[in-house]
C-alpha positions as CSV (number, residue, x, y, z in Angstrom):
1,X,-48.0,37.0,46.2
2,X,-47.3,35.9,42.6
3,X,-44.3,33.9,43.8
4,X,-46.4,32.3,46.6
5,X,-49.1,31.5,44.0
6,X,-46.5,30.0,41.7
7,X,-45.2,27.7,44.5
8,X,-48.8,26.6,45.3
9,X,-49.3,25.7,41.6
10,X,-46.0,23.9,41.3
11,X,-46.8,21.7,44.3
12,X,-50.5,21.4,43.5
13,X,-51.6,22.6,46.9
14,X,-53.9,25.4,48.3
15,X,-53.1,28.3,50.5
16,X,-55.6,26.6,53.0
17,X,-53.3,23.6,53.2
18,X,-50.3,25.7,53.7
19,X,-52.2,27.5,56.5
20,X,-53.2,24.2,58.1
21,X,-49.6,22.7,57.8
22,X,-47.8,25.9,59.1
23,X,-50.3,27.3,61.6
24,X,-50.3,30.6,59.7
25,X,-53.8,32.0,59.6
26,X,-55.5,31.5,56.2
27,X,-56.3,35.2,56.1
28,X,-52.6,36.1,56.2
29,X,-52.0,33.9,53.2
30,X,-54.9,35.0,51.1
31,X,-54.9,38.7,51.9
32,X,-56.5,40.0,48.7
33,X,-53.8,38.6,46.4
34,X,-50.8,40.4,47.9
35,X,-52.1,43.6,49.2
36,X,-50.0,43.0,52.3
37,X,-46.8,41.2,53.0
38,X,-46.8,38.7,55.9
39,X,-44.5,39.5,58.8
40,X,-40.9,38.1,58.9
41,X,-41.8,35.1,61.1
42,X,-44.6,34.0,58.8
43,X,-42.4,34.6,55.7
44,X,-39.8,32.3,57.3
45,X,-42.3,29.6,57.9
46,X,-43.6,29.8,54.3
47,X,-40.0,29.7,53.0
48,X,-39.1,26.7,55.1
49,X,-42.3,24.9,54.1
50,X,-41.5,25.3,50.4
51,X,-37.7,24.9,50.8
52,X,-36.9,28.4,49.4
53,X,-35.3,31.5,50.8
54,X,-37.2,34.5,52.2
55,X,-35.4,36.6,49.6
56,X,-36.9,34.3,46.9
57,X,-40.4,34.8,48.3
58,X,-39.9,38.5,48.2
59,X,-38.6,38.5,44.7
60,X,-35.1,39.6,45.6
61,X,-33.5,36.2,44.7
62,X,-34.3,34.7,41.3
63,X,-32.8,31.3,42.2
64,X,-34.9,28.9,44.2
65,X,-34.2,25.8,46.1
66,X,-37.5,23.9,45.6
67,X,-38.0,20.6,47.4
68,X,-35.2,20.8,50.0
69,X,-37.6,20.8,52.9
70,X,-41.1,20.8,51.3
71,X,-43.4,19.1,53.7
72,X,-46.3,17.0,52.5
73,X,-48.7,14.4,53.8
74,X,-46.6,11.8,52.0
75,X,-43.6,12.1,54.3
């Protein structure tokens, strides 16, 4: 969750916006600050949204690829 929160802060967006843009239920993104890990399909959507790897989201890969496919209202 810390990595997800870091990405939110870097892009100045909320988990509600990510939920709305990806179709992932808000409750899955805000599950008590990381008490649970979203399922693989949701992790892939979040990773695609931010342009990072699933391994990065899970903390297994320290290098990130920010901005490659980040989706915003400005596109």
